C-alpha positions as CSV (number, residue, x, y, z in Angstrom):
1,M,13.7,6.7,-21.8
2,S,13.1,8.5,-18.5
3,M,12.6,6.6,-15.3
4,P,8.9,6.2,-14.3
5,V,7.9,8.2,-11.2
6,A,5.5,7.1,-8.5
7,L,4.2,9.0,-5.5
8,T,3.5,7.7,-2.0
9,I,1.3,9.7,0.4
10,A,1.7,8.0,3.8
11,G,3.1,8.1,7.3
12,S,6.7,7.7,8.5
13,D,7.7,4.5,10.3
14,S,10.8,5.3,12.3
15,G,11.7,1.6,12.2
16,G,11.8,1.6,8.4
17,G,9.5,-1.4,7.9
18,A,6.3,0.2,6.8
19,G,4.8,3.5,5.6
20,I,6.9,5.9,3.5
21,Q,10.1,4.0,4.1
22,A,8.7,0.7,2.8
23,D,7.1,2.4,-0.1
24,L,10.3,4.1,-1.3
25,K,12.3,0.9,-0.9
26,T,9.7,-1.0,-3.0
27,F,9.6,1.7,-5.7
28,E,13.4,1.5,-6.0
29,A,13.4,-2.3,-6.1
30,H,11.1,-2.0,-9.2
31,G,13.3,0.6,-11.0
32,V,10.8,3.4,-10.3
33,Y,11.8,6.9,-8.9
34,G,9.9,7.5,-5.7
35,T,8.5,10.8,-4.5
36,S,6.8,11.2,-1.1
37,V,4.3,13.2,0.8
38,L,4.4,12.7,4.6
39,T,1.1,12.7,6.4
40,L,2.1,11.7,10.0
41,I,5.1,11.0,12.0
42,T,5.3,7.9,14.2
43,A,7.6,6.7,16.9
44,Q,7.5,3.1,15.9
45,N,9.5,-0.1,15.9
46,T,8.8,-3.8,15.3
47,R,7.0,-4.1,18.7
48,G,4.5,-1.3,18.1
49,V,3.7,2.4,17.7
50,Q,4.8,4.4,20.7
51,A,3.5,7.8,19.4
52,A,1.9,9.3,16.3
53,H,1.6,12.9,15.3
54,P,-0.5,13.9,12.2
55,L,0.9,16.8,10.2
56,P,-1.2,19.9,9.4
57,P,-3.4,19.4,6.3
58,E,-2.0,22.6,4.8
59,L,1.5,21.2,5.0
60,V,0.4,18.0,3.3
61,A,-1.3,20.0,0.6
62,A,1.9,22.0,0.1
63,Q,3.9,18.9,-0.3
64,L,1.5,17.6,-2.8
65,R,1.6,20.7,-4.9
66,S,5.4,20.7,-4.8
67,V,5.6,17.1,-6.1
68,L,2.8,17.2,-8.6
69,D,3.7,20.5,-10.1
70,D,7.3,19.4,-10.9
71,F,7.5,15.6,-11.4
72,P,5.8,13.5,-14.1
73,V,4.1,11.3,-11.6
74,A,2.6,8.2,-13.3
75,A,0.9,6.5,-10.4
76,V,0.0,7.4,-6.8
77,K,-0.6,5.4,-3.6
78,T,-2.0,6.4,-0.2
79,G,-1.3,4.7,3.1
80,A,-1.9,6.0,6.6
81,L,-3.8,9.3,6.5
82,G,-4.6,9.8,10.1
83,N,-7.6,12.1,10.2
84,A,-10.4,13.6,8.1
85,G,-8.6,16.8,7.4
86,L,-5.7,14.9,5.9
87,V,-8.0,12.7,3.8
88,R,-9.7,15.8,2.4
89,A,-6.4,17.5,1.6
90,V,-5.2,14.5,-0.3
91,A,-8.5,14.0,-2.2
92,D,-8.6,17.7,-3.1
93,A,-5.1,17.6,-4.5
94,L,-5.7,14.5,-6.6
95,R,-9.2,15.2,-7.9
96,G,-9.2,15.9,-11.6
97,R,-5.7,14.7,-12.2
98,H,-6.8,11.3,-13.5
99,L,-3.8,9.5,-12.2
100,P,-3.8,5.7,-11.3
101,L,-4.5,5.7,-7.6
102,V,-4.0,2.8,-5.2
103,V,-5.6,3.3,-1.8
104,D,-4.4,1.2,1.0
105,P,-6.9,2.0,3.7
106,V,-4.5,1.7,6.6
107,M,-6.4,1.7,9.9
108,L,-4.1,-0.3,12.2
109,A,-0.4,-1.0,12.4
110,K,0.7,-4.6,12.5
111,S,0.8,-4.3,16.3
112,G,-2.8,-3.3,16.4
113,D,-2.2,0.4,17.1
114,A,-4.7,2.8,15.4
115,L,-3.5,4.9,12.5
116,L,-6.8,6.3,11.3
117,D,-9.3,8.0,13.6
118,A,-13.1,7.5,13.4
119,S,-13.8,10.8,11.7
120,A,-11.5,9.9,8.8
121,L,-13.4,6.8,7.8
122,R,-16.4,8.8,6.5
123,A,-14.1,11.2,4.6
124,L,-12.3,8.2,3.1
125,L,-15.5,6.8,1.8
126,D,-16.9,10.0,0.5
127,E,-13.8,11.8,-0.8
128,L,-10.9,9.5,-1.6
129,L,-12.3,6.0,-2.5
130,P,-14.3,7.4,-5.4
131,L,-11.0,8.4,-7.0
132,A,-9.3,5.0,-6.6
133,T,-8.2,2.7,-9.3
134,L,-7.8,0.0,-6.7
135,V,-8.5,-0.3,-2.9
136,T,-6.4,-2.9,-1.0
137,P,-8.0,-3.7,2.3
138,N,-7.3,-6.7,4.5
139,V,-10.3,-8.5,5.9
140,P,-10.7,-6.4,9.1
141,E,-10.4,-3.2,7.1
142,W,-12.9,-4.3,4.5
143,T,-15.3,-5.3,7.4
144,A,-15.0,-1.7,8.8
145,L,-15.4,-0.1,5.3
146,R,-18.6,-2.1,4.6
147,A,-20.0,-1.3,8.1
148,A,-19.5,2.4,7.2
149,G,-21.2,2.0,3.9
150,A,-18.7,0.9,1.3
151,V,-20.2,-1.1,-1.5
152,D,-19.0,-4.2,-3.4
153,T,-18.6,-2.3,-6.6
154,L,-15.4,-0.6,-5.4
155,P,-12.3,-1.7,-7.4
156,L,-11.0,-4.1,-4.8
157,L,-8.1,-6.3,-4.0
158,L,-9.2,-8.1,-0.8
159,K,-6.2,-9.4,1.0
160,G,-6.6,-12.8,2.7
161,G,-3.7,-12.9,5.1
162,H,-5.9,-12.6,8.2
163,A,-8.0,-15.6,7.2
164,P,-7.0,-19.1,8.6
165,G,-5.4,-21.8,6.6
166,E,-2.2,-22.8,5.0
167,T,-3.0,-21.0,1.7
168,V,-3.3,-17.2,1.6
169,T,-5.9,-16.1,-1.0
170,D,-6.3,-12.6,-2.4
171,E,-9.2,-11.6,-4.6
172,L,-9.0,-9.0,-7.3
173,R,-12.3,-7.6,-8.4
174,A,-11.8,-4.4,-10.4
175,G,-12.3,-3.0,-13.9
176,G,-14.1,-6.1,-15.0
177,H,-11.3,-8.3,-13.9
178,H,-11.7,-11.2,-11.3
179,L,-8.5,-12.9,-10.3
180,T,-7.8,-15.3,-7.5
181,L,-4.2,-15.1,-6.2
182,R,-2.9,-17.9,-3.9
183,A,0.4,-18.4,-2.1
184,P,1.5,-20.9,0.6
185,R,1.4,-19.2,4.1
186,Q,4.9,-18.4,5.2
187,H,5.1,-19.0,9.0
188,T,7.2,-16.1,10.2
189,R,6.8,-13.1,12.5
190,H,8.6,-10.9,10.0
191,T,5.6,-9.5,8.2
192,H,5.8,-5.8,9.2
193,G,4.8,-3.6,6.3
194,T,3.3,-6.3,4.0
195,G,0.2,-4.2,3.2
196,C,2.3,-1.1,2.4
197,T,4.7,-3.2,0.3
198,L,2.0,-4.9,-1.7
199,S,0.2,-1.6,-2.5
200,A,3.5,0.1,-3.3
201,A,4.5,-2.7,-5.7
202,I,1.2,-2.4,-7.5
203,T,1.7,1.3,-7.8
204,A,5.2,0.9,-9.1
205,N,4.0,-1.6,-11.7
206,L,1.2,0.8,-12.8
207,A,3.8,3.6,-13.1
208,R,5.8,1.2,-15.4
209,G,2.8,0.9,-17.6
210,L,1.5,-2.5,-16.6
211,A,-2.2,-3.2,-16.9
212,L,-4.0,-3.6,-13.5
213,P,-4.2,-7.4,-13.5
214,D,-0.6,-7.8,-14.5
215,A,0.5,-5.1,-11.9
216,V,-1.3,-7.0,-9.2
217,Q,0.1,-10.4,-10.1
218,A,3.6,-9.1,-10.3
219,A,3.2,-7.3,-7.0
220,H,1.9,-10.5,-5.4
221,R,5.0,-12.4,-6.5
222,Y,7.3,-9.6,-5.2
223,L,5.6,-9.6,-1.8
224,Q,6.1,-13.4,-1.4
225,A,9.8,-12.9,-2.2
226,A,10.1,-10.0,0.2
227,I,8.7,-12.1,3.0
228,R,11.2,-14.9,2.3
229,A,14.0,-12.4,2.2
230,A,13.2,-10.7,5.5
231,P,16.5,-9.8,7.3
232,G,15.2,-11.0,10.7
233,L,15.5,-7.6,12.5
234,G,13.7,-6.5,15.7
235,G,12.0,-8.3,18.6
236,G,8.5,-8.1,17.2
237,H,7.0,-8.1,13.7
238,G,10.2,-7.6,11.7
239,P,10.6,-5.8,8.3
240,L,10.7,-7.4,4.9
241,G,13.6,-7.8,2.5
242,H,12.6,-5.2,-0.1
243,H,15.9,-5.0,-2.1
244,A,16.7,-8.7,-2.0
245,A,13.2,-9.4,-3.3
246,G,13.8,-6.9,-6.1
247,R,16.9,-8.7,-7.2
248,E,15.1,-12.1,-7.1
249,V,12.2,-10.8,-9.2
250,R,14.5,-9.2,-11.8
251,A,16.6,-12.4,-12.0
252,G,13.4,-14.3,-12.8
253,A,13.9,-16.6,-9.8
254,V,10.4,-16.0,-8.4
255,T,7.8,-18.7,-9.0
256,P,4.7,-17.2,-10.5
257,S,1.7,-16.9,-8.2
258,A,-1.2,-19.3,-8.8
259,A,-3.9,-17.2,-10.4
260,S,-7.2,-17.9,-11.9
261,S,-9.8,-15.7,-13.6
262,G,-13.5,-15.9,-13.4
């Protein structure tokens, strides 16, 4: 049986903790072959984003054609898209292909640096979100999306890491499913790339053929393991332990997430 293939469409993190780099590590940890389309280049480390340069939309479109015309892509995720032209290029390439699509509406880096300009938010709502199988905003991103006109009927995994408390609660509301996923808060500064990693793990699980609720629950468990396995690098928000978490998940050593349906 051939290896499942997933595609990430996102920005490059020169520090390796988020973006394309985190996505490809996550795909590999799940036994999924990773392909990639680069949308923007950042000068970035655990302390912040020092520079960001979006690529031309026509180059992004060319990358998409190259991948989609040759590889049997089974699931797609998007991360940082930068501007409206890039959002439209991605939406145009994916429209009509009917691939499972996980949209991580990346607006800010962990450091607070902007990775999506104001014009792109409208394009995201009008062009890309209608194609999504799942949208994975954190609370500030969901607040911004709703202020711009997003509706509660979107297929949504609302991430609760920004909310206070000792338990982190994520809510899945998509495709008739309603799941509550809980995990004890891990008190660590090594959380760079958590959003990218979670959405990439969901995408990898969809590429492997898991149903959406199962894909989300497995990804939730993987993320908790990746935070625990963080290598402790950098002077700011450090990266996760993608490969170590993959070994832990495959060995069955990860305690299942608390989940309830409603």
